[in-house]
C-alpha positions in Angstrom: 54.5 83.9 -33.3 55.1 80.5 -31.5 57.6 79.9 -29.0 59.8 77.7 -31.8 59.8 81.4 -34.1 60.9 83.3 -31.1 63.4 81.1 -30.5 65.0 81.2 -33.8 64.5 85.3 -33.7 66.2 85.1 -30.3 69.5 83.3 -31.7 69.3 84.4 -35.1 68.7 80.7 -36.1 66.4 79.1 -38.7 66.6 75.6 -36.8 64.3 75.8 -33.7 65.9 72.7 -32.2 69.3 74.3 -32.3 67.9 77.7 -31.1 66.2 76.0 -28.2 69.3 73.9 -27.4 71.3 77.5 -27.3 68.7 78.8 -25.0 68.8 76.0 -22.6 72.6 76.1 -22.5 72.6 79.5 -21.8 69.9 79.6 -18.9 72.0 76.5 -17.5 75.0 78.8 -17.6 73.4 82.0 -16.0 71.9 79.4 -13.4 75.5 77.9 -12.5 77.0 81.5 -12.5 74.2 82.7 -10.1 74.5 79.7 -8.1 78.2 80.2 -7.3 77.6 83.8 -6.7 74.9 83.5 -3.8 76.5 80.1 -2.6 79.0 82.8 -1.0 77.0 85.7 -0.5 75.6 86.7 2.4 72.4 88.4 1.8 68.9 88.0 2.8 67.9 86.3 -0.3 70.7 84.3 -0.6 69.1 80.8 0.5 65.7 81.3 -1.7 67.8 82.7 -4.5 70.7 79.5 -4.1 67.3 77.1 -4.1 65.6 78.4 -7.0 68.9 78.4 -9.4 69.7 75.1 -8.3 65.7 73.6 -8.7 66.2 75.7 -11.9 69.2 74.1 -13.7 67.6 70.3 -12.4 64.6 71.2 -14.5 66.2 72.4 -17.2 68.4 69.2 -17.6 65.5 67.1 -17.5 62.9 68.9 -19.3 65.0 69.7 -22.5 64.9 66.0 -24.0 61.5 65.6 -22.8 60.8 68.3 -25.4 62.4 66.8 -28.2 59.9 63.4 -27.0 57.0 65.6 -27.0 57.3 67.1 -30.3 58.3 63.3 -31.8 54.6 62.3 -30.7 53.1 65.5 -32.1 53.9 64.9 -35.6 51.2 62.3 -35.8 48.4 64.4 -35.1 49.3 67.5 -37.0 46.5 68.3 -39.7 49.0 68.1 -42.6 52.6 69.3 -42.8 52.0 72.8 -43.5 49.5 73.2 -40.3 51.7 71.7 -37.4 49.7 72.2 -34.7 48.2 70.0 -31.2 48.1 69.7 -27.7 51.4 67.8 -28.0 52.8 71.1 -29.7 51.2 73.3 -27.3 52.9 71.8 -24.5 56.3 71.9 -25.7 55.5 75.8 -26.8 54.3 76.7 -23.2 57.7 75.3 -21.9 59.6 76.9 -24.5 57.6 79.9 -23.5 58.6 79.7 -19.8 62.4 79.2 -20.3 62.6 82.4 -22.7 61.0 84.1 -19.3 64.0 82.2 -17.0 66.3 83.6 -19.4 65.3 87.0 -19.0 64.9 87.1 -15.1 68.4 84.9 -14.9 70.0 87.3 -17.4 68.4 90.4 -15.3 69.9 88.8 -12.0 73.2 88.1 -13.5 73.7 91.5 -14.9 72.4 93.6 -12.2 72.8 91.4 -8.9 75.7 93.6 -7.4 73.8 97.3 -8.7 72.9 99.6 -5.9 69.4 99.9 -7.6 68.9 95.9 -8.0 65.6 94.5 -6.9 66.7 91.7 -5.3 63.2 90.9 -3.4 61.3 91.4 -6.8 63.8 89.5 -8.9 63.9 86.5 -6.6 59.8 86.3 -6.7 60.7 86.3 -10.6 62.8 83.3 -10.7 61.1 81.4 -7.6 57.6 81.8 -9.9 59.3 80.6 -13.3 61.1 77.9 -11.6 57.9 76.5 -10.0 55.9 76.9 -13.1 59.0 74.9 -14.9 59.1 72.0 -12.6 55.1 72.0 -12.8 55.5 71.4 -16.3 58.2 68.9 -15.9 55.7 66.6 -14.0 52.7 67.3 -16.0 55.0 66.3 -19.2 55.9 62.9 -17.6 52.1 62.1 -17.3 50.9 62.9 -20.8 53.5 60.6 -22.0 51.4 58.1 -20.5 48.3 59.7 -22.2 49.2 58.3 -25.5 49.3 55.0 -24.9 45.2 55.2 -24.3 44.1 57.1 -27.7 43.4 55.3 -30.6 46.3 55.7 -33.5 45.7 58.9 -35.1 43.2 59.9 -32.2 44.2 63.0 -29.9 41.2 61.8 -27.5 41.2 58.5 -25.2 39.0 55.6 -26.3 35.7 55.7 -24.4 36.5 52.8 -22.6 40.4 53.8 -21.8 39.9 57.2 -20.4 43.1 58.0 -18.3 41.3 59.2 -15.1 44.3 58.2 -13.1 46.6 60.7 -15.1 44.1 63.1 -14.8 43.4 63.0 -11.3 47.3 63.1 -10.5 47.5 66.1 -12.6 44.9 68.0 -10.7 46.8 67.9 -7.7 49.7 69.8 -8.9 50.2 72.9 -7.3 48.6 75.6 -10.2 48.9 78.8 -8.4 52.4 79.9 -10.3 50.4 80.3 -13.4 47.7 82.8 -12.0 50.4 85.2 -9.9 52.1 87.7 -11.6 53.5 85.9 -14.9 49.6 84.9 -15.9 49.1 84.5 -19.7 53.3 83.9 -20.1 52.1 81.5 -22.8 50.6 84.7 -24.9 51.6 87.1 -26.8 52.7 90.7 -24.8 49.3 92.7 -25.6 47.7 90.0 -24.2 49.3 90.1 -21.0 47.9 93.4 -19.0 44.4 92.4 -19.9 44.3 88.9 -18.4 45.8 90.5 -15.4 43.2 92.6 -15.2 40.6 90.0 -15.7 42.1 87.8 -12.7 41.9 90.8 -10.6 38.2 91.2 -11.5 37.6 87.3 -10.8 39.4 87.3 -7.7 37.5 90.1 -6.5 34.4 89.7 -7.9 34.4 86.3 -5.8 34.7 87.9 -2.8 31.4 90.4 -3.2 29.5 87.4 -5.1 29.8 85.4 -1.7 30.0 87.9 1.0 26.9 89.4 -0.3 25.1 86.6 -2.1 22.1 87.9 -0.5 22.3 91.3 -1.0 21.9 94.1 -3.7 24.3 94.5 -6.5 25.5 97.7 -5.2 26.9 96.1 -2.2 28.4 93.3 -4.3 30.0 95.8 -6.6 31.2 98.4 -3.6 32.8 94.7 -2.1 34.3 93.7 -5.6 36.1 97.3 -6.0 37.2 98.0 -2.4 38.9 93.9 -2.5 40.4 94.6 -5.9 43.3 96.7 -4.2 44.6 94.0 -2.5 44.9 91.6 -5.5 46.5 94.2 -7.3 48.8 94.9 -4.7 49.4 91.0 -4.0 49.4 88.6 -6.8 50.2 85.8 -4.9 46.8 86.1 -3.4 45.2 86.7 -6.3 46.5 83.4 -7.7 45.4 81.5 -4.5 41.9 82.9 -4.9 41.6 82.2 -8.5 42.8 78.7 -8.0 40.0 78.3 -5.5 37.2 79.7 -7.1 37.7 78.2 -10.5 37.9 74.8 -8.8 34.9 75.2 -6.5 32.6 77.5 -7.5 29.0 76.9 -9.0 28.2 77.8 -12.4 26.3 80.6 -11.2 29.1 82.2 -10.5 30.4 81.9 -14.1 27.3 82.9 -15.2 27.5 86.2 -13.2 31.1 87.0 -13.6 31.1 86.2 -17.4 28.1 88.5 -17.7 30.3 91.5 -16.7 30.3 92.8 -20.2 26.5 92.7 -20.8 26.3 95.5 -17.8 24.5 98.9 -19.2 28.1 100.6 -19.1 29.9 98.2 -20.9 26.8 98.7 -24.0 28.2 102.1 -24.8 31.5 100.7 -25.7 30.4 99.8 -29.1 29.6 102.8 -30.0 32.5 104.6 -29.1 35.4 102.4 -29.7 34.1 100.2 -33.2 33.2 100.8 -36.7 29.8 102.7 -36.7 26.9 101.0 -37.7 23.5 102.5 -38.6 21.8 99.6 -37.7 22.2 97.4 -34.6 18.5 96.2 -33.7 17.5 93.7 -31.2 14.1 91.7 -32.1 12.2 88.5 -31.5 11.1 86.4 -34.4 8.4 83.5 -34.0 7.2 81.4 -32.6 5.2 80.7 -35.9 6.1 77.6 -38.1 8.2 78.4 -41.3 7.9 76.8 -44.6 11.0 76.4 -46.8 11.9 75.0 -50.1 13.7 71.4 -49.8 17.5 71.3 -50.7 16.6 69.0 -53.8 14.0 71.1 -55.0 11.3 68.6 -54.3 8.4 69.9 -52.1 8.9 72.1 -49.4 9.5 71.3 -45.4 8.0 72.7 -42.3 10.4 74.1 -39.5 8.8 73.5 -35.7 9.6 76.5 -33.3 11.8 75.5 -30.7 10.1 73.8 -27.7 12.4 72.0 -25.9 12.3 73.1 -22.1 9.8 75.4 -22.7 5.9 75.7 -21.9 4.3 73.8 -24.8 1.5 76.5 -24.6 4.4 79.5 -25.1 7.4 78.1 -26.5 8.5 81.6 -26.6 10.2 83.6 -29.6 13.2 83.7 -30.5 16.0 86.9 -29.9 18.1 88.0 -32.7 20.4 91.3 -33.7 20.4 92.8 -37.1 24.0 94.7 -37.7 24.3 96.7 -40.8 27.0 99.4 -41.3 24.8 101.2 -43.6 21.0 101.0 -44.1 19.8 99.2 -46.9 16.7 98.3 -48.4 14.2 95.7 -46.6 15.8 96.7 -42.8 13.0 99.3 -42.7 10.2 97.6 -44.2 6.8 98.1 -42.6 6.9 93.7 -42.5 9.9 94.1 -40.1 9.4 92.9 -36.5 9.3 95.2 -34.3 10.0 98.0 -35.9 8.9 101.7 -35.2 6.6 103.7 -37.9 8.3 106.4 -39.6 12.2 104.8 -39.2 12.6 104.8 -42.7 12.4 108.4 -43.6 15.4 109.3 -41.4 17.9 107.5 -44.2 18.4 107.3 -48.0 18.7 103.1 -48.7 21.5 101.3 -49.8 20.7 98.0 -52.3 20.8 94.5 -50.8 24.2 93.1 -50.3 24.5 89.4 -51.9 25.7 88.7 -48.6 24.2 87.4 -45.4 26.1 86.4 -42.3 24.4 84.3 -39.5 26.4 84.6 -36.1 26.3 82.6 -33.0 28.1 83.8 -30.2 30.3 82.2 -27.5 30.0 82.2 -23.8 30.1 78.3 -23.0 26.6 78.0 -23.8 26.0 79.9 -20.3 26.6 83.7 -20.7 27.1 86.2 -23.1 24.4 87.5 -25.7 25.1 89.2 -29.1 25.4 92.6 -27.2 28.8 92.0 -25.5 30.4 90.5 -29.4 29.2 93.8 -31.1 32.4 95.2 -30.8 34.2 93.0 -33.6 30.7 92.4 -35.5 30.2 96.0 -36.6 34.1 96.0 -37.9 33.0 92.7 -40.0 30.0 94.2 -41.1 31.6 97.0 -42.4 34.5 95.8 -44.2 32.6 92.4 -45.5 29.7 95.0 -46.9 27.1 92.2 -45.2 24.2 92.7 -42.8 25.5 90.3 -40.1 22.5 88.6 -38.0 23.5 87.5 -34.3 21.5 84.9 -32.4 20.8 85.7 -28.6 20.0 81.7 -28.0 18.8 80.7 -24.4 21.5 79.8 -22.1 22.1 77.0 -19.7 21.8 75.5 -16.9 18.2 77.1 -17.6 18.0 76.0 -21.2 20.2 72.9 -21.5 20.7 71.1 -24.9 18.7 71.0 -27.5 17.1 74.6 -26.8 20.0 76.2 -28.1 20.2 74.5 -31.5 16.8 74.6 -32.1 16.6 78.4 -31.6 19.9 78.6 -33.7 18.2 76.6 -36.3 14.7 78.1 -36.4 16.5 81.5 -36.4 18.9 80.2 -39.4 15.7 79.2 -41.2 13.8 82.6 -40.8 16.9 84.3 -42.1 16.9 82.2 -45.2 12.9 82.7 -45.4 13.4 86.8 -44.8 16.6 87.6 -46.0 15.2 90.6 -48.1 14.1 91.9 -44.7 17.8 91.8 -43.6 18.9 93.7 -46.5 20.3 90.7 -48.2 19.4 88.9 -51.6 20.6 85.7 -49.9 23.2 84.9 -52.9 25.6 83.5 -50.4 25.1 82.8 -46.9 27.7 81.9 -44.3 27.5 80.5 -40.3 30.0 81.9 -37.7 30.1 81.4 -34.4 33.3 81.5 -31.4 33.7 79.1 -28.7 30.1 77.5 -28.1 28.6 79.3 -31.0 31.0 77.3 -33.0 29.2 74.0 -32.2 26.1 75.7 -32.6 27.0 76.6 -36.3 28.3 73.1 -36.9 25.2 71.2 -35.3 22.9 73.6 -37.1 23.9 72.8 -40.3 23.8 69.2 -39.3 20.3 69.7 -38.9 19.8 71.5 -42.3 21.3 68.5 -43.6 19.0 65.8 -41.8 15.8 67.9 -42.7 16.4 68.7 -46.1 16.8 72.5 -46.1 19.1 74.6 -47.9 22.7 74.6 -46.5 24.8 77.3 -45.7 28.0 78.4 -48.2 30.4 78.0 -45.4 31.0 77.4 -42.3 33.7 79.1 -39.5 33.9 77.7 -36.1 36.3 79.9 -34.2 38.1 77.6 -31.0 35.2 76.0 -30.6 34.6 73.1 -28.0 33.1 69.9 -30.0 32.8 67.3 -27.6 30.5 68.3 -25.1 31.9 66.0 -22.2 35.0 66.3 -19.9 37.1 63.9 -22.2 40.8 64.5 -22.0 43.3 65.3 -24.9 46.9 66.7 -24.4 45.4 70.3 -25.1 42.4 70.0 -23.0 44.7 69.4 -20.2 46.4 72.6 -20.5 43.2 73.9 -19.3 44.9 74.0 -15.8 47.2 76.3 -16.5 44.5 78.9 -18.8 43.7 81.7 -17.3 40.5 82.1 -19.3 39.5 78.7 -19.6 40.4 77.1 -16.2 39.6 73.5 -15.6 36.7 73.5 -13.3 35.0 76.2 -15.3 35.2 74.1 -18.5 33.9 70.8 -16.5 30.7 73.0 -15.2 29.9 74.5 -18.5 30.0 71.3 -20.7 27.6 69.8 -18.0 25.1 72.7 -17.7 24.8 72.5 -21.5 24.6 68.8 -21.5 21.7 69.1 -18.8 23.4 67.1 -16.3 24.4 68.7 -13.0 27.2 67.4 -10.9 26.4 66.5 -7.0 27.7 69.5 -5.4 26.7 71.7 -2.8 25.4 75.1 -3.1 27.3 77.8 -2.0 24.2 79.7 -0.4 22.8 76.8 1.8 22.7 76.9 5.0 24.6 73.3 5.3 27.1 74.5 3.3 28.1 77.2 5.9 29.7 74.8 8.6 26.9 76.2 10.8 28.8 79.6 10.4 26.2 82.6 10.4 26.7 85.3 7.8 27.9 88.8 8.7 25.8 91.4 8.4 26.2 93.5 5.4 27.4 96.7 6.8 30.0 94.4 9.1 31.1 92.6 5.7 31.4 96.2 3.9 33.8 97.6 7.1 35.9 94.6 6.8 36.6 95.2 2.9 37.1 98.8 3.8 39.9 97.9 6.1 41.4 96.0 3.4 41.4 98.3 0.9 42.7 100.9 3.4 45.3 98.2 5.0 46.3 97.5 0.9 46.8 101.2 0.3 48.9 101.6 3.3 51.1 98.7 2.2 51.6 100.6 -0.9 52.3 104.0 1.1 54.9 101.7 2.8 56.5 100.4 -0.1 56.9 104.1 -1.8 58.1 105.4 1.4 55.3 107.0 2.4 54.3 107.6 6.4 52.4 104.6 7.4 49.6 104.5 9.7 51.2 104.1 13.5 48.2 101.6 14.2 46.6 98.6 12.4 42.7 98.4 13.4 42.1 94.9 14.2 38.7 93.3 12.0 36.8 90.6 11.8 38.3 89.5 8.5 41.8 88.8 10.6 43.1 85.2 9.9 43.8 83.6 13.0 47.9 84.1 12.8 48.6 80.8 14.1 46.6 78.6 11.6 48.1 80.9 9.2 51.7 80.2 9.8 50.5 76.4 10.4 49.5 76.5 7.0 52.6 78.5 5.7 54.1 76.8 3.0 57.5 78.6 3.0 59.4 79.7 5.9 60.5 82.9 4.6 63.1 85.2 6.1 61.2 87.7 7.4 63.3 89.3 9.7 64.6 92.1 7.6 63.1 95.6 8.2 61.2 97.2 5.4 61.7 94.0 3.2 58.7 94.0 0.6 58.0 90.4 1.4 57.5 91.1 5.1 54.9 93.5 3.8 53.0 91.3 1.6 53.4 88.6 4.3 52.2 90.5 7.3 49.5 92.2 5.1 47.8 88.6 4.3 47.3 87.9 7.7 44.5 90.1 7.9 42.7 88.4 5.2 40.3 85.4 4.7 43.0 83.5 2.4 45.2 80.5 1.9 49.1 81.4 3.1 51.2 82.4 -0.1 53.5 79.8 -1.6 56.4 81.4 -1.9 57.4 78.9 -4.7 54.4 80.0 -6.8 55.3 84.1 -7.2 56.0 85.2 -10.6 56.5 87.9 -12.7 54.0 90.9 -14.0 55.3 91.5 -17.8 55.6 88.8 -20.4 58.2 90.1 -22.6 60.6 87.5 -24.3 64.0 88.6 -23.4 66.3 90.4 -26.0 69.1 88.4 -27.5 72.2 87.6 -25.1 75.4 88.7 -25.9 78.1 86.0 -26.0 80.9 88.8 -25.0 78.6 89.9 -22.1 78.4 86.6 -21.0 82.3 85.6 -21.4 83.3 88.9 -19.8 82.2 87.8 -16.5 82.9 84.7 -16.7 79.7 83.0 -17.0 79.9 80.7 -20.1 79.6 77.3 -19.4 82.4 76.0 -20.8 84.7 78.6 -19.0 83.1 78.1 -15.8 85.0 74.6 -15.9 84.3 71.1 -14.0 84.3 72.7 -10.4 81.4 75.1 -10.4 79.1 72.7 -11.9 80.5 70.0 -9.5 79.8 72.4 -6.9 76.1 72.9 -8.1 75.2 69.3 -8.1 76.8 69.0 -4.7 74.5 71.7 -3.0 71.5 70.9 -5.1 69.7 68.5 -2.5 70.5 70.7 0.4 68.8 73.8 -1.8 65.9 71.4 -3.2 64.9 70.8 0.4 65.6 74.7 1.1 62.9 76.7 3.0 61.3 78.5 0.2 61.1 75.3 -1.8 59.5 73.0 0.6 56.0 72.7 -0.6 54.8 71.4 3.1 57.7 72.7 4.9 55.7 74.0 7.5 56.3 76.6 10.8 55.3 76.9 13.9 55.4 80.4 15.8 55.3 81.5 19.3 54.8 84.7 21.4 57.6 86.7 22.6 56.0 88.2 25.6 58.6 90.8 26.1 56.9 93.1 23.3 56.5 96.3 24.2 52.8 97.2 25.8 52.5 100.5 23.4 52.8 98.7 20.1 49.8 96.2 20.8 51.8 93.6 18.5 53.4 90.5 18.8 57.1 89.4 17.6 57.7 86.3 15.8 60.4 83.4 15.5 60.1 80.7 13.3 60.9 77.1 14.0 60.7 73.9 11.8 57.4 72.1 12.4 58.0 68.0 12.9 55.5 67.6 9.9 57.4 69.0 7.0 60.2 66.1 7.6 57.9 63.9 5.7 56.6 65.7 3.1 59.2 67.8 1.7 60.4 64.7 -0.3 57.0 63.5 -1.6 55.7 67.3 -2.7 59.2 67.1 -4.8 59.1 64.0 -6.1 55.6 65.3 -7.6 57.3 68.6 -8.9 59.3 65.7 -11.1 62.4 66.0 -9.1 64.4 62.4 -9.1 67.1 63.9 -6.9 67.2 62.1 -3.4 66.5 64.6 -0.4 68.0 64.8 2.7 66.4 64.7 5.9 65.0 67.6 7.7 68.2 68.1 9.9 69.7 69.1 7.1 68.1 71.9 6.1 69.2 75.5 6.5 69.2 76.9 10.0 69.9 80.2 9.2 66.6 81.8 9.7 64.9 79.4 12.0 65.2 81.5 15.2 65.1 84.9 14.1 62.9 87.5 15.3 61.0 90.3 13.9 62.7 93.7 15.2 60.6 95.5 17.7 58.9 98.3 16.8 59.0 98.1 13.4 55.4 99.5 11.9 55.4 97.0 9.0 55.7 94.1 11.7 52.9 95.3 14.3 50.5 91.9 14.1 46.9 92.6 15.6 46.3 90.7 18.7 44.7 87.4 18.0 41.3 87.0 19.4 41.2 84.0 21.4 37.7 83.4 20.5 38.9 82.5 17.0 41.6 80.3 17.7 39.4 77.2 18.4 37.4 78.0 15.0 38.2 75.4 12.1 40.2 77.1 9.1 37.8 75.9 6.7 35.3 78.1 8.5 36.9 81.3 8.2 37.1 81.3 4.6 34.5 82.6 2.4 32.6 79.2 0.9 34.5 79.8 -2.6 37.5 78.4 -0.8 35.8 75.9 1.2 37.4 72.4 0.4 35.2 70.7 -1.4 35.4 67.7 -4.2 37.6 68.6 -6.9 35.9 69.3 -10.1 37.2 66.3 -12.0 36.1 64.1 -9.5 32.2 65.6 -9.8 32.1 65.4 -13.5 33.9 62.0 -14.0 31.2 59.7 -13.1 28.5 61.9 -15.1 27.2 59.9 -18.3 26.7 62.2 -20.8 24.9 60.9 -24.0 27.4 60.9 -27.5 24.5 62.8 -29.0 26.1 64.2 -32.4 24.0 67.2 -32.5 25.7 68.1 -29.2 29.1 66.9 -29.6 29.7 67.1 -33.5 32.7 65.3 -33.5 30.6 62.2 -32.8 28.6 62.3 -36.0 28.9 59.5 -38.7 30.9 59.9 -41.7 27.6 60.1 -43.9 26.6 63.4 -42.0 29.8 65.0 -41.9 30.5 64.2 -45.7 27.4 66.5 -46.6 29.0 69.4 -44.6 29.8 72.4 -46.8 32.9 74.4 -47.2 34.9 75.0 -43.9 37.6 76.7 -42.7 38.5 75.7 -38.8 40.1 78.4 -36.9 41.8 78.0 -33.6 44.9 78.9 -31.4 47.9 77.2 -30.4 47.4 77.6 -27.3 43.8 76.9 -26.8 42.7 74.4 -24.3 39.9 73.2 -27.1 42.6 72.9 -29.6 42.2 69.6 -30.5 38.7 69.8 -30.8 39.4 71.6 -33.9 42.1 69.6 -35.3 40.5 66.3 -35.0 37.0 67.9 -36.8 39.3 69.2 -39.5 41.0 65.6 -39.6 37.8 64.1 -40.1 35.8 66.4 -42.7 39.0 66.2 -44.5 39.1 62.4 -44.2 35.4 62.1 -45.8 36.3 64.3 -48.6 34.7 68.1 -47.5 36.8 71.0 -48.7 38.0 72.0 -45.3 41.1 74.2 -44.3 42.4 74.5 -40.5 44.0 77.8 -39.6 46.2 78.1 -36.2 47.2 81.3 -34.8 50.1 82.0 -32.6 49.8 83.2 -28.6 46.4 84.2 -28.5 44.3 82.7 -26.0 40.6 81.2 -25.9 37.9 84.1 -26.5 40.7 86.5 -28.3 37.6 88.2 -30.1 36.3 90.0 -27.0 40.0 91.5 -26.6 39.9 93.5 -29.6 39.7 96.7 -28.2 42.4 95.8 -25.4 45.0 93.9 -27.7 46.2 94.9 -30.6 47.4 90.9 -31.5 43.3 90.1 -31.0 42.4 92.9 -33.6 44.9 90.8 -35.7 43.3 87.2 -35.2 40.2 89.0 -35.6 41.4 90.5 -38.9 42.1 86.7 -39.7 38.3 85.5 -39.1 37.2 88.2 -41.3 39.5 87.4 -44.5 38.5 83.6 -43.7 34.6 85.0 -44.0 35.4 87.0 -47.2 37.1 83.5 -48.6 33.7 81.7 -47.5 31.4 84.2 -49.1 33.5 84.5 -52.1 33.2 88.6 -52.4 36.0 88.9 -54.9 33.8 86.6 -57.3 30.3 88.2 -56.8 29.4 91.2 -58.8 28.5 94.2 -56.7 
């Protein structure tokens, strides 16, 4: 269900525009009510909550009319009136989802703020997080307006000589950590949130093992990843910073290895345990001998050569494929079957050959995955379609760039046509299906078949496919900045790897890139990771009321605390004893990481809020009209002060100084915070970037309530280990592992790369005459997928040249949802939608059994 429908369901209104207006009005009313409460409330979170609700109100007023503009633009790019969907609509839906979360958290604060059990710290971080998201999207929308001016009429992609890189560069400077913290996956369905949280924790912890033990065994790397997962589970803000750093700066090798986790041996048992049974799941090699096939027009034959690109001419190599069949069928155990063991046939009673055959190409960004990691849903399809499925394990980039994978897919398709009886099919109806990169390959394979004159498939099903292999921005592709599974840096690197071009970037493991710092030993690294793990558990004990350790051991991974505070982007009130924020901030000083920016803290769950009761609002005087002009005037008067408040100034840096009066037995430091001079000029500039049009006061007007607050001596949670003076002069960048080292933006690395617009690499650039010969096609995509515009434009091009094509869009599912069918009921429903599309293409109902 998309955000507009959720808005309608929320308020019982069939008009999404009026429902949206009601939601915005309600959230503004709640923000004003909470502002009025915290203006005169004397709590430790007063300034943070006051600032957050003030900014929230300001963002809501400015972004609501922007949604109407987006929707008016979007109508020009829909596939048809019955299938509304494109990147402009997706941005509007993401804003709607964020506002619904703000409605939930604002309501929670309003109803429970005076309750004894009210978790003020947790709710404060949620309010700050979603306010930060909304502010970033507000600035994002302002840039998207300009993007349309660079596009030709009806085209979601900019003309080749008018690509607005200045807009993309500006968007790339936005603070994105709020999208990867506790609220990760806020734009997706509820059942996908927990899986996405686990994936994000895995990515952050895997990066630690990948870089710390780059030259060590996989066991050491796995141990490091496991030990570091605790700190990222306990501290989502730290996880967000790590993910942003990794996705911006990591190499293609990191992407390959992380995405190959589902290929681990233990993961190979999941299809057997948790999916439909398949009597046949057999990996075998075909070729490399030439194939002779009849021409499509019936005149003569055509010779199909084995794949030869990027291979030794003397040994071009075979193509690996996997046959999946729910029941054993005639031909699948014949002696002619490649690599079949003798006597295997006697174990089974054979069913007759199916009239259907499905040829599948897996996704993985052209650089990762095999048929095995996609076997979960393929087994279900094989059972329900009663058709054998041949999945192609094509060679992966960057070792085998274009056109190697395409040659292998075309060769395997031709082999399947020639040997369909060995696969348990008569070949009466043959369809191609592929997800993500696989969707690109099946379309290009069909184009190869058109040009070579061989039989075409009876139907195509590309699923959330990328059809332009270059970083050509579009409204939906810009949403990669907030996508947890397909972030911008990863997209750019995968596309460049398949195209066979390499950006001029440093290799993470080279001696030059270490800045002269020697890598520590494996034992030292594991010791640090163990300390970090124990620290995370200790912090959890403090939060749950269990006895903490009496002393914290100082490890080599401790961050220079002075450098830490100089980079702290939020001042914080950390003087309250036992406060959750204090525990999080102090624990983070023992890690190689960026400072946690409290502007980007976010929430765990992504449930949209239950309906708001007007009676409940009126009972406490929170109706916007009843608040009166005085309350709104008060909010406006204090908005500038709150905007420049300590917690919401992105560069409001703080210095620290040691208090030498701390007791010797504590072996710690007392800290007090002083506003730095550097914060004065940077605060206003950063809020302009967030889209605020409010003039900000000078830093002298900042709240001073926390400027000289000291940590109470003797508080175990606040005992900071002494700083090693030898580390005080080491540059901050050298104290982080290399994934966090400041390198050139991924956009800057790929903007200057010239990728050939080859239609077999980028099918969206194919000539009309080629596209006009395509078979019936169902293009399936997701509203919130960064590659949505690729699918929309391809479907429109096929329609314009007379091809029987249909565009089907799924709500609230992410790119790659087929790999989450075991963990998400909505992903399972999406996989069923794909299967139904295959059923239509195979025309199962009209084929006699």
